[in-house]
C-alpha positions as CSV (number, residue, x, y, z in Angstrom):
1,R,-13.7,-4.8,71.6
2,Q,-11.7,-7.5,70.1
3,I,-9.8,-7.2,66.7
4,K,-10.4,-9.9,64.4
5,T,-7.3,-11.7,63.0
6,G,-6.4,-10.3,59.7
7,E,-8.6,-7.3,60.1
8,R,-5.7,-4.9,59.7
9,K,-2.4,-5.2,57.9
10,I,0.6,-2.9,57.4
11,T,1.0,-1.7,53.9
12,K,3.3,-3.5,51.4
13,L,5.0,-0.2,51.0
14,W,6.4,-0.5,54.5
15,Q,9.3,-2.8,53.9
16,P,10.7,-0.9,50.8
17,H,10.9,2.3,52.9
18,F,12.8,0.8,55.8
19,N,15.7,-1.5,56.5
20,L,14.8,-3.1,59.8
21,P,15.8,-6.5,61.5
22,Q,14.2,-9.5,59.7
23,N,14.4,-11.7,62.9
24,G,10.4,-11.8,63.6
25,P,7.7,-14.3,63.0
26,K,7.6,-15.5,59.5
27,G,5.5,-13.0,57.3
28,L,6.1,-10.2,60.0
29,E,9.8,-9.5,59.2
30,Q,10.8,-5.8,59.5
31,T,7.3,-5.2,61.3
32,C,8.0,-7.3,64.4
33,Y,11.5,-7.8,65.4
34,H,14.1,-7.5,68.4
35,F,17.5,-6.0,68.7
36,E,20.2,-5.3,71.5
37,Y,21.4,-1.8,72.1
38,Q,23.7,-0.5,74.9
39,G,22.6,-3.2,77.3
40,V,18.9,-3.1,76.5
41,F,16.9,-5.8,74.9
42,F,14.2,-4.1,72.6
43,L,11.3,-5.8,71.2
44,V,9.2,-4.1,68.5
45,L,5.5,-5.6,68.1
46,N,3.3,-5.2,65.1
47,G,-0.1,-4.4,66.7
48,N,-2.1,-5.1,63.6
49,E,-1.9,-8.6,62.5
50,K,-0.9,-12.1,63.7
51,L,-1.0,-11.2,67.3
52,E,-1.2,-14.7,68.7
53,E,1.8,-15.7,66.6
54,Q,3.7,-12.7,68.1
55,A,2.9,-13.6,71.6
56,R,4.2,-17.2,71.0
57,W,7.4,-15.6,69.3
58,M,7.9,-13.1,72.1
59,E,7.8,-16.0,74.7
60,R,10.5,-17.7,72.8
61,I,12.6,-14.8,72.5
62,L,12.3,-13.5,76.0
63,R,13.4,-17.0,77.4
64,T,16.8,-16.6,75.8
65,N,17.4,-12.9,76.7
66,K,20.3,-12.4,79.1
67,L,20.1,-8.5,79.4
68,S,18.7,-7.0,82.4
69,W,16.7,-4.2,80.9
70,I,13.7,-5.0,78.4
71,I,11.8,-2.3,76.5
72,V,9.0,-3.1,74.2
73,A,7.5,-0.8,71.6
74,I,4.0,-1.1,70.1
75,H,1.9,1.7,68.3
76,Q,-1.4,0.5,70.1
77,P,-1.8,1.0,73.8
78,I,-2.2,-1.8,76.1
79,Y,-4.3,0.4,78.5
80,S,-6.2,2.8,76.1
81,T,-7.0,6.3,77.1
82,S,-9.6,6.8,74.4
83,K,-13.3,6.9,75.1
84,K,-13.9,5.3,71.8
85,R,-11.6,2.1,71.9
86,N,-10.7,-0.4,74.4
87,V,-9.0,-3.2,72.5
88,T,-8.4,-5.7,75.3
89,I,-6.7,-8.4,73.3
90,Y,-3.4,-6.5,73.8
91,Q,-3.9,-6.9,77.5
92,N,-5.0,-10.6,77.3
93,L,-2.2,-11.7,75.0
94,F,0.8,-9.4,75.8
95,A,0.5,-8.2,79.3
96,P,0.9,-11.6,81.1
97,I,4.1,-12.0,79.0
98,F,5.4,-8.8,80.0
99,D,4.7,-9.7,83.6
100,R,6.2,-13.2,83.4
101,F,9.5,-11.8,81.9
102,G,10.0,-8.5,83.7
103,V,9.5,-6.1,80.8
104,D,10.5,-2.8,82.3
105,L,8.9,-0.3,79.9
106,V,6.4,-0.4,77.0
107,L,6.4,2.5,74.7
108,Q,3.2,3.2,72.9
109,G,1.1,5.7,70.8
110,H,-2.1,5.8,68.9
111,D,-4.4,7.5,71.4
112,H,-3.5,11.1,70.9
113,A,-2.8,11.7,74.6
114,Y,0.0,11.3,77.1
115,S,-0.3,8.6,79.8
116,R,2.1,7.0,82.1
117,T,0.9,4.0,84.3
118,F,2.3,3.2,87.7
119,P,4.3,-0.1,87.7
120,L,1.7,-2.7,86.9
121,K,1.4,-6.5,87.2
122,N,-1.6,-8.6,86.6
123,H,-3.3,-5.4,85.4
124,E,-3.0,-3.8,88.9
125,K,-0.7,-1.3,90.6
126,T,2.3,-3.1,92.2
127,K,2.8,-2.9,96.0
128,P,5.7,-0.7,97.0
129,G,9.0,-2.3,96.1
130,E,7.4,-5.0,93.9
131,K,8.5,-5.2,90.2
132,G,6.2,-4.0,87.5
133,T,6.0,-2.8,84.1
134,I,5.5,0.9,83.2
135,Y,3.4,1.6,80.1
136,L,4.2,4.9,78.4
137,M,2.1,6.6,75.8
138,S,2.9,9.9,74.3
139,I,1.7,12.4,71.6
140,T,3.8,14.6,69.4
141,G,1.2,16.1,67.1
142,P,-1.3,18.8,67.7
143,K,-4.5,16.6,67.6
144,S,-5.4,15.1,70.9
145,Y,-8.5,13.2,72.2
146,P,-10.2,13.4,75.6
147,I,-8.9,10.8,78.1
148,D,-11.5,8.1,79.3
149,S,-11.6,7.5,83.1
150,R,-11.7,3.6,82.6
151,Y,-8.1,3.1,83.6
152,A,-7.4,6.5,85.5
153,H,-6.6,4.4,88.6
154,L,-3.7,3.0,86.7
155,F,-2.2,6.3,85.5
156,A,0.6,8.0,87.5
157,A,0.5,10.9,85.0
158,S,-1.8,11.9,82.1
159,T,-2.7,14.9,80.0
160,V,-4.3,16.0,76.7
161,D,-3.6,19.0,74.4
162,K,0.0,18.9,75.1
163,Q,2.7,18.0,72.6
164,L,5.6,16.0,74.1
165,F,8.9,14.4,73.5
166,Q,10.9,12.1,75.8
167,S,14.4,11.4,76.6
168,V,15.5,8.0,77.9
169,R,18.8,7.6,79.6
170,V,19.9,4.0,80.4
171,E,22.5,3.1,82.9
172,P,23.4,-0.4,84.2
173,K,21.3,0.1,87.3
174,K,18.9,2.8,86.4
175,I,16.6,4.1,83.5
176,E,15.5,7.7,83.7
177,V,12.8,9.1,81.4
178,K,11.9,12.6,81.1
179,A,8.9,14.1,79.1
180,F,9.3,17.6,77.9
181,D,6.9,20.0,76.1
182,L,7.7,22.0,73.1
183,S,9.3,24.9,75.1
184,G,11.7,22.3,76.7
185,K,9.9,22.4,80.1
186,I,9.7,19.0,81.9
187,F,6.2,17.7,82.2
188,D,6.9,14.3,83.7
189,T,9.8,12.3,84.8
190,F,10.4,8.8,86.4
191,E,13.1,6.3,87.1
192,L,13.4,2.6,86.9
193,H,16.0,0.8,89.2
194,K,17.6,-2.6,89.2
């Protein structure tokens, strides 16, 4: 299903509660922005409104990026695990940009499950040694939903009914991600290399 532009908006109470960068598209300040931290270029997207504007903005911003690692965060998943939703506008608008500019990792939520894709390009698993984007979605709360098999062929790992948290270690030539359950046991781990 497609989201109609203007169908959802972040509440006006958001900005008084947070002090976030105001370098996003006009009208989306503090809900869509970018920053650099320890050699990583971070982009935070607002998955609720003005998606086409954000896509154009992201293209402009990524053209000027000089850092080797790029991590994007968006609440809504690009490849949804939910049986009840498959919002393909994120795939149509954002995934081609991630492919073009070599986004390394996309952090997501919303679907109340854990999933990690293989490296993807053009909505397919990459060939061995080929660059691709990994899409990671996690859940920290106790409520979870069944995983639909629609994108199962793209997932390297997935689970429901498991609360997880991640650690992300960035080095000049490597990113290491570990997903832990509440007891501290590793559930999933992967590395990205430059």
